[in-house]
N, C-alpha and C positions, 0 to 999 in steps of 0.2 A: 770324171767328166764324160759326158756322152761322146761316143766314138765319132759321130758326125760333127759335133762341135770341135773336138780335138783336131779333126782333119782340116776344118776351115780355119781355125785360129792358129794352129802351130806355125805355118809359114809367116803369118803376120807377126807373131811373137818373136820369131827368129830375126826377121828383118828389122823390127823395132830395136832389138838389142844391138844389132850390128850398126845401125845408123846412130842411135843415141848413146851407145856405150853403157846403157843401163837397162836392166830387164824388168818388165812388168812382173808382178807377183800374182800368180794364180793360186788360190787356196780355198778350202771348203768354207761355205757360208757358215758363219757363227754369230749368234746362236742359231740352232736349227729352228725351222718354222713348223709348227704342228700341222700335220696333214700334207706336208710337202714331200717330194721325193728326197732320197738321201744324197744323191749325187749332184748337189748344187754348189756353185762356186762363185767367188768374187774375183775381180781383177783390179789390182792396185797399180796406179801409174806413177812412175818417178817424176820428179819436178824438172822436166826438160822442155816444157812447151813454151813457145814464143809466138804470140804473147801468152802469159799465164791464163788470160781470160778464155782461152780455148776450152779449158775445163769449166764446168758449171760452178756457180756460186751458191751461197746459202742465204742471201739477203731476203729472199721472198718466202722462206718458211721457218726460219729460226725464231720468229716471234712467238711460235706456238710449240710447247712441249709435246703436244699430241702429233703435230706434223713431224717434228724431229724424230720421235719414236717410230712413227709410220715409215719414214724413209730409212731409218736404221734397220728395221726389220727386213726391208728389201735388200740390205747389204750395202747401202750407200754410207760412205764415211768422208769426212772432210778434214782439212788441216787447220792450223790456227789462223791462217789468212782467210779462211772461209771458202777455199777451193775444194770442190768435190774430187777427191783423189782415188776413191774406191767405188766400184760399181758392180752390180751383178753382171755376170756374163749374159749374153743374149738368151741362151736356153734357160738359165736360171731366172732371168727377168720374166720370161714367158710362163715358167712354171708357177711363179709367185703372183703374177698379175691377177688371175681369177681368185686367188686366196686372200690377197691383201688389198687389191684394188676395189673398185666399186662395180656393181653389176652392169654389164653391157657398156663398158668404158675402156678407153685406152687403145694404144697401137701395139700389137705384138711386134717384136723385133725379128728381122730376118737377115741372114747374111746375103749380101748381094755380091756375087763373084764376077769380077770383070778385070781383065789384065790391062789396066790403064791407071794413070795417076788420079783421075777423078772418074766417078761413076757417070755414065751417059745420062743426060738430063731427062729424057723422056721416060726410060724405065724407072728412074728415081721418082719422078713426079707421079707416074701412074701407080707406083707402089704406095705412096702416101695417100693418094686419092682412093685407093682400094682398101685403106685401113691398116696398112702394114708399114712399119718404119724400117727402112733399109740401112744396114751398116756395111760399108764397102771393104772387102778384102780381095786379094788377088792370089794367083797360083804361086807355088814355090818356084816354078820355072821363071815366071815374070820377075819375082823379087831377085832371083839370082842374076838375071840379065841386067836389071836396074842397078844392082850393086857391083857389077863386074867390070865397069869401065875403068876402074883404077884411079879415077880423078879425086876421089874423096869428097866430091860435092854431090849432095843428095837433097837439094832444096825441095824439088817437086815430090820426091819420095817421102821426105819428112812431113810435108803437108798431108799427103795421103795417109801416112801412118797416124798422124794426129787426128784425122777425121773420125776414126772409130771411137777414140776416147771422147771427142767432142759430142758425138751423137749419143753415146751412152750416158754421159754426165750432164748433158744439157737437154736434148730433145726427148730422149726416152723418159727421163725423170720428169721434165716439165709437162709432158703430154699424156702421162699414163692414167690420168683421171678424166680426160676429155670424154664427154658422153658420146656414145656411138651415134645417136641421132644427129648430133652436131657434125660429126665427121661425114655422115651421109648427106646432110644439107649442103655442106661446103663442096662435096664432090659433085652433087647435082647442079649447083650454081655454076661450077666451072664447066661441066660437061655440056650444059645447054647454053651457057653464055658465050662460049667460043667453040661451038660444035665442030666446025670444019677443022680447026686447029687440033681439037681433041682427037678426031679421027686420024689426023696426020701423026700425032704422037703414038697412037696405037700401031701405026705402020713403021714406027722407028725413026720418024723425022725429028729433028731437034726441037726441044721444048724451050719456051722463052724464059729469060731470067726474071721477068716480072712475076711469074708463077712461083719460082723457087724463092723469090724475095717474100712472097706472102707466106709460104710454108715455114721458111727458116726465120724470118724476122717478125712480120706482123703477128702471126699466130703465137710465136714464142713470147712476144711482149704482152700480148693479151693474156696468155696463161700466167705470166709473171704477175700481172695486175690482179688476176683472180686469186692466185696463191696468197698474195699479200693481204687479201681481205678474209682469208679463211682462218679458223682456229681449230678445225678438225677436218680430216679427209672427207667426211660425209657432207661437208658444206660445198665442196668444189662444184659438183654438177649443177646444183641449184643456182649458184652465183654465175657459173659459166653461161647457163642458158637463160638467165634473167633477161627479159626483153630489152630493158633499158641499157644493158651492157652488150648482149649478144648482137643486137642491131648495129652496134658500133663496129664489131668485127665483120659483119656482113657488108657494111658500108665500105670498110677498107678493102674487102674482096672485090666489091663493085669497082672501086678505083683501080685496082690492079687489072681487072678484066678490061676496063676502058684503055688502060695503058698497053695491055697486050694487043687489043684490036688495033691500036695506033702504031704497033710495031716497035714500041720502046724497049721491049725485052729481047728483041732479035739482035743479039750482039755476036758478031762474027767470031770473035775469039772464044766465046763462051765463058769469059772471065768476068766475075762480078765487079772487078776493079774497073772494067771498061763500061759498066752500065751507066747510062746517063742518070742524073738525079731524078728520083721518083717523088711523087707527091707525098709529103709527110702526113701521117695519120696518128691520132692520139686516142688513148683508151682511158676512160674513167669508169672503173668498176665499183658498183655500190654493194 
């Protein structure tokens, strides 16, 4: 494993093992991928997540042997219940993305290091808008402090530790074929649609939950719908950008921008459970 990844991941692995009493398994990617570096690894997660749906599912790609094989080459594996329990590590994902993905597509994964139970919303959002998918880890010192109160209760820490597995098995997987032009279009719509708010995020002011809802929920559901219509990885970009479908995603983004301007995403707690109901949007991909 690369030294920089080992440094980032080791404190998270130790804290995960201490909280959940089971250790994730890091092992070499097998089988190897032709043209890829030798030091590639996967990480397998024990069945400790509540709810289990924090890990990704397979319902949107298992209809196609070509898609199954494509994701297996990335190092993804799933259990009998269809939960994705093994993922490439971030550096492995990034090494494989240009080899196994599609040209000019996908979000490289980056470790976002912040000593907090949740990643600050503005850096998280700006990372996505810039075309990079952040996965949150903290320092060894922060994990030691969080584990050191002796109470044995680590609810907030458990959620933090689960988020890395969620992001790798849900968002990194589902988003890795999104065409780069689409990422840039969404970025520009947000930058110009709420320009004053965007400038405030760049200064470090809190970002609204309406925008995180679009990235985490709307975009994910749209990708799910696109995957369900594909029989091979090469079909994804065309179906994603088909105007009859992509216009629906942009319409959903327009709704979230309207809600952002109305202040619906400005939740003092920063907790999505306190977010007022947002307008439902649906996607029909052809």
